[in-house]
C-alpha positions in Angstrom: -4.0 -20.9 -28.7 -6.7 -19.2 -26.5 -7.5 -15.8 -28.0 -8.9 -13.1 -25.8 -10.1 -9.5 -26.7 -10.2 -6.6 -24.2 -11.6 -3.2 -24.3 -10.2 -0.2 -22.5 -10.2 3.6 -22.8 -7.7 5.7 -24.6 -5.4 7.2 -22.2 -2.0 5.9 -21.1 -3.4 5.4 -17.8 -6.2 3.1 -19.0 -4.8 1.3 -22.1 -1.0 1.0 -22.0 -1.1 -0.3 -18.7 -3.5 -3.4 -19.6 -1.4 -4.0 -22.8 1.6 -4.3 -21.0 0.3 -6.5 -18.5 -1.1 -8.7 -21.6 2.1 -8.8 -23.0 3.9 -10.0 -19.8 1.1 -12.3 -19.4 1.4 -13.8 -22.9 5.2 -14.3 -22.0 4.3 -16.4 -19.1 1.5 -18.4 -20.6 2.5 -18.9 -24.4 -0.9 -20.4 -25.1 -2.7 -17.4 -24.7 -3.1 -14.2 -26.8 -4.6 -10.9 -25.5 -5.6 -8.3 -28.0 -6.9 -4.9 -26.3 -8.7 -2.3 -28.1 -9.6 1.2 -27.0 -12.4 3.8 -27.4 -12.6 7.4 -26.1 -13.5 7.9 -22.3 -16.8 9.4 -23.4 -17.6 6.7 -25.9 -16.6 3.9 -23.5 -18.9 5.3 -20.9 -21.9 5.7 -23.5 -21.4 2.2 -24.7 -24.0 -0.5 -23.9 -22.3 -2.8 -21.6 -24.3 -5.6 -23.2 -22.9 -4.9 -26.5 -19.3 -4.9 -24.9 -20.0 -8.1 -23.1 -21.1 -9.6 -26.4 -17.9 -8.4 -28.2 -15.0 -8.7 -25.5 -13.8 -11.4 -23.2 -12.3 -8.7 -20.9 -13.7 -5.2 -20.2 -12.3 -2.2 -18.4 -15.2 -0.5 -16.5 -16.3 1.7 -13.9 -18.4 0.8 -10.8 -21.8 2.5 -11.6 -22.5 -0.1 -14.4 -22.2 -3.0 -12.0 -25.7 -3.3 -10.7 -27.0 -3.2 -14.3 -24.4 -5.8 -15.3 -25.0 -8.1 -12.5 -28.8 -8.0 -13.0 -28.7 -8.6 -16.8 -26.2 -11.4 -16.1 -23.4 -10.0 -18.3 -20.3 -10.7 -16.1 -19.0 -13.7 -14.3 -18.6 -13.2 -10.6 -15.0 -13.6 -9.1 -15.9 -15.9 -6.2 -16.6 -18.8 -8.6 -13.2 -18.4 -10.1 -10.7 -17.1 -7.8 -9.5 -18.2 -4.3 -11.4 -16.8 -1.4 -7.8 -15.4 -0.1 -7.0 -13.6 -3.1 -10.5 -11.7 -3.0 -10.1 -11.1 0.9 -6.7 -9.6 0.0 -8.2 -7.3 -2.5 -11.0 -6.2 -0.2 -8.4 -5.5 2.5 -6.4 -3.4 0.3 -8.9 -1.3 -1.3 -8.4 2.2 -1.8 -11.4 3.9 -0.4 -14.7 1.9 -1.4 -13.0 0.9 -4.5 -13.5 -2.9 -4.1 -16.8 -2.7 -2.5 -18.1 -0.5 -5.3 -17.9 -3.5 -7.6 -20.0 -5.9 -5.3 -23.9 -6.3 -5.9 -25.9 -8.9 -4.3 -23.2 -10.3 -2.4 -20.9 -11.2 -5.4 -17.8 -9.5 -6.7 -18.1 -8.6 -10.5 -14.9 -6.6 -10.9 -11.5 -6.2 -9.7 -10.7 -2.8 -8.8 -7.3 -2.5 -10.8 -7.5 1.6 -10.9 -8.6 3.9 -8.3 -9.6 7.6 -8.8 -11.5 10.6 -7.5 -11.4 14.3 -7.8 -8.4 15.6 -6.3 -6.5 19.1 -6.5 -3.8 19.6 -9.1 -1.4 22.5 -9.6 1.5 23.8 -11.4 4.6 24.4 -8.9 6.2 26.5 -11.5 3.4 29.0 -12.0 2.5 29.1 -8.2 6.3 30.1 -7.6 6.6 32.6 -10.6 3.4 34.4 -9.4 4.1 34.0 -5.6 1.0 32.4 -5.0 0.4 30.1 -1.8 -1.9 27.0 -2.0 -5.5 27.5 -1.1 -6.5 25.9 2.0 -10.3 26.8 2.0 -13.1 27.1 -0.6 -12.7 31.1 -0.1 -9.2 30.7 -0.9 -10.1 29.0 -4.2 -12.5 31.7 -5.3 -10.3 34.4 -4.4 -7.5 32.8 -6.5 -10.0 32.2 -9.3 -11.0 36.0 -9.2 -7.4 36.9 -9.8 -7.1 34.7 -12.8 -5.3 31.6 -11.4 -7.7 28.6 -11.5 -9.2 26.2 -13.8 -11.6 23.2 -13.3 -12.8 20.3 -15.0 -16.4 21.5 -15.7 -17.6 18.7 -18.3 -21.2 17.8 -17.8 -20.6 14.6 -15.7 -18.0 16.1 -13.8 -20.4 18.9 -12.6 -22.8 16.3 -11.3 -20.1 14.5 -9.5 -18.8 17.7 -7.6 -22.6 18.5 -6.9 -22.5 15.4 -4.7 -19.4 16.8 -3.1 -21.0 20.1 -2.1 -24.1 18.2 -0.9 -22.2 16.4 1.5 -20.1 19.7 2.3 -23.6 21.4 3.2 -24.6 18.7 5.6 -26.3 16.0 3.6 -24.6 12.9 2.3 -26.0 12.2 -1.0 -28.5 9.3 -1.8 -29.9 8.7 1.7 -33.5 8.4 0.2 -35.3 7.5 -2.8 -36.4 11.2 -3.2 -33.2 12.4 -5.0 -29.7 13.1 -4.5 -30.4 15.6 -1.6 -32.9 17.8 -0.7 -34.0 20.4 -3.2 -32.6 23.2 -1.4 -29.1 21.6 -0.5 -28.8 20.4 -4.2 -29.4 23.9 -5.4 -27.0 25.4 -2.8 -24.3 22.9 -4.1 -24.8 23.9 -7.7 -24.7 27.5 -6.8 -21.3 26.8 -5.2 -20.2 25.3 -8.4 -21.6 28.1 -10.7 -19.5 30.8 -8.5 -16.4 29.0 -9.3 -17.2 28.3 -13.1 -18.2 32.0 -13.4 -14.8 33.0 -12.5 -13.1 30.7 -14.9 -12.4 30.6 -18.6 -15.5 29.3 -20.2 -13.5 26.8 -22.1 -13.3 24.7 -19.0 -17.1 23.9 -19.5 -15.9 21.8 -22.4 -13.0 19.9 -20.6 -13.1 16.5 -19.1 -10.4 15.6 -16.5 -8.0 14.4 -19.1 -8.3 17.4 -21.4 -7.9 19.5 -18.3 -4.6 18.0 -17.2 -3.4 18.1 -20.8 -4.0 21.7 -20.9 -2.6 22.4 -17.6 0.6 20.6 -18.3 1.4 22.0 -21.6 0.7 25.9 -21.4 2.2 28.9 -19.4 -1.4 30.4 -19.2 -1.6 31.6 -15.4 -5.1 30.2 -15.2 -3.4 26.7 -15.3 -2.0 27.5 -11.7 -4.6 25.5 -9.8 -7.4 23.1 -10.3 -9.5 22.5 -7.0 -11.0 19.2 -8.0 -10.8 16.9 -11.3 -10.3 13.1 -11.5 -6.6 12.3 -10.8 -4.2 11.4 -13.4 -0.8 10.4 -11.8 0.8 10.3 -15.4 0.9 14.1 -15.3 2.9 14.2 -11.9 5.6 11.8 -13.2 9.0 13.4 -14.7 9.0 14.1 -18.5 5.3 12.7 -19.3 4.2 16.4 -20.1 6.2 19.6 -20.7 5.2 20.8 -17.1 4.6 18.8 -14.1 1.3 18.8 -12.1 1.6 18.4 -8.4 -1.4 16.7 -6.8 -2.9 16.7 -3.4 -6.1 16.9 -1.1 -9.3 18.9 -1.3 -9.7 22.3 0.3 -11.9 22.9 3.4 -15.5 24.2 3.2 -17.0 25.7 6.4 -14.3 24.1 8.3 -14.4 20.6 7.1 -12.4 19.0 4.2 -14.5 18.5 1.0 -15.2 14.7 0.1 -15.2 13.9 -3.7 -16.9 11.3 -5.7 -15.2 7.9 -6.0 -14.4 7.0 -9.7 -11.6 4.7 -11.0 -11.9 1.3 -13.2 -11.8 -2.3 -12.7 -11.4 -5.5 -14.8 -14.4 -7.6 -15.5 -14.9 -10.9 -17.5 -17.8 -11.3 -19.9 -20.3 -14.0 -19.1 -20.2 -14.7 -23.0 -16.6 -15.6 -23.2 -15.4 -18.9 -24.3 -12.5 -18.9 -22.1 -13.4 -17.8 -18.6 -10.5 -19.5 -16.9 -7.9 -17.7 -19.0 -9.8 -14.3 -18.3 -9.8 -15.2 -14.7 -6.1 -15.9 -14.5 -5.2 -12.6 -16.4 -7.6 -10.4 -14.2 -5.8 -12.0 -11.1 -2.4 -11.2 -12.5 -3.3 -7.6 -13.4 -4.7 -7.0 -9.9 -2.0 -8.8 -7.8 -0.1 -6.5 -5.7 3.1 -7.4 -7.4 1.8 -6.3 -10.8 -0.1 -3.4 -9.6 3.2 -2.0 -7.7 5.5 -3.1 -10.7 4.7 -3.4 -14.3 1.1 -1.9 -14.0 2.4 1.4 -12.5 5.5 1.4 -14.5 3.4 1.2 -17.8 1.4 4.4 -16.8 -1.3 2.7 -14.8 -3.1 4.1 -11.8 -3.3 1.1 -9.3 -6.2 0.1 -7.4 -4.3 -1.9 -4.7 -3.4 -0.1 -1.6 0.2 -1.5 -1.6 1.0 0.4 -4.6 -0.5 3.9 -3.0 1.9 3.4 -0.2 4.9 2.0 -1.9 8.0 4.1 -1.7 9.1 3.4 -5.3 5.8 4.3 -6.7 5.5 7.6 -4.7 9.2 8.4 -5.7 8.5 7.9 -9.3 5.3 10.3 -9.2 6.2 13.0 -6.9 4.1 11.6 -4.0 0.9 11.5 -6.0 -0.5 8.4 -4.3 0.5 9.1 -0.8 -0.5 13.0 -0.8 -4.0 11.8 -2.4 -4.8 8.7 -0.5 -6.8 10.4 2.1 -9.0 12.2 -0.4 -9.8 8.7 -2.0 -10.4 7.2 1.3 -13.0 9.6 2.3 -14.6 9.8 -1.1 -18.5 9.5 -1.7 -19.9 6.3 -3.2 -22.4 6.4 -5.9 -25.5 4.5 -5.2 -25.9 1.0 -6.9 -29.1 0.3 -8.7 -29.7 -0.8 -12.3 -31.0 2.6 -13.4 -28.4 4.5 -11.9 -26.3 5.2 -15.1 -29.5 6.2 -16.9 -30.0 8.7 -14.1 -26.5 10.1 -14.5 -26.7 10.3 -18.2 -29.8 12.5 -18.2 -28.8 14.6 -14.9 -25.2 15.3 -16.1 -26.4 18.1 -18.8 -28.9 19.5 -16.4 -26.0 20.1 -13.9 -23.8 21.5 -16.7 -26.6 24.0 -17.9 -26.9 25.1 -14.2 -23.1 25.9 -13.5 -22.9 27.6 -17.0 -25.6 29.9 -16.1 -28.5 28.6 -18.5 -30.7 27.2 -15.9 -31.3 28.3 -12.1 -29.9 26.3 -9.4 -33.4 25.8 -8.1 -34.9 24.4 -11.4 -31.8 22.2 -12.0 -32.1 20.8 -8.4 -35.9 19.9 -9.0 -35.1 18.4 -12.3 -32.2 16.4 -11.2 -34.0 15.1 -8.2 -37.1 14.3 -10.4 -34.8 12.2 -12.6 -33.4 10.4 -9.8 -37.0 9.5 -8.3 -37.8 8.3 -11.7 -34.9 6.1 -12.2 -34.8 4.7 -8.7 -38.4 3.9 -8.9 -38.2 2.2 -12.2 -35.4 -0.2 -11.1 -37.1 -1.2 -7.9 -40.6 -1.7 -9.3 
């Protein structure tokens, strides 16, 4: 028997999907046993990847960890284990920059089995009951918020991710130099736009991550749950009977005449360099990332596929109120975070600064200066 251990995160999307794939893989390969464990989304993000690689054979991870993992030799590169044709198909069928986001120094360290970015979500029943039109512009969103019909995922890391969105909207694509996310003035203006929104929403939104936001929106009759302009999408809440109230999903509104661009998230499956069973791990990763699995078992078990074929598949969209088709453009247009070993340290340090700003505790100018200082510090450290 070949025993494998994996670590994922504790949501139907992140956990049940890989458990189902493991069960089916074991049925096809009776000599392999795969046990998946889970931890909270925050605990998973905060965990040392070195510790995870030492304890688990298979790791569900997000792409900003890639550079550090590759630099420290924590993962096995897929090129050395899987056929070039398979990897070429993964690249050709990437949702947005998902596949590329897991490449570093010319190697593929993770397969993009899950794709996500902030998208808009709303409650069709509340919009209808209150005779509300979907907002089309940022001004529409703020107006709707003033009337008490808007919430937002304003958790610290989400506020930092959304600041990238508004930097791009204000004319500066983030991370174009080592000096910071964007110029101090642009980053301050981006944080100011977020503060405008948060100040019009229930303060409880400052403590809600995307999962808690979706759970709250899908279980309550509060009119503030009517619309969320951006939160990392979870297709589960757009599926029948998953939650008491259905959430519909779609693209982002325009800002100064152009569509907002969100920051790519998602997750992928990686193989620890410490595993004693590399071939079995690679075979399972290939099975999970294959289009047939992604469109079928993976999605049917609550997963949010990373393979483009699933996002355009009729059966997948019919089962999710067109979640995938209606949000695909937003993911395709999404912003990629930079790849350098110290990025995660920067993100961890900068998130509470962005959060303090949008909650009104720190001025946008001071927050922007501090965030850019942190970026310079960690970028320089990584390249010294």
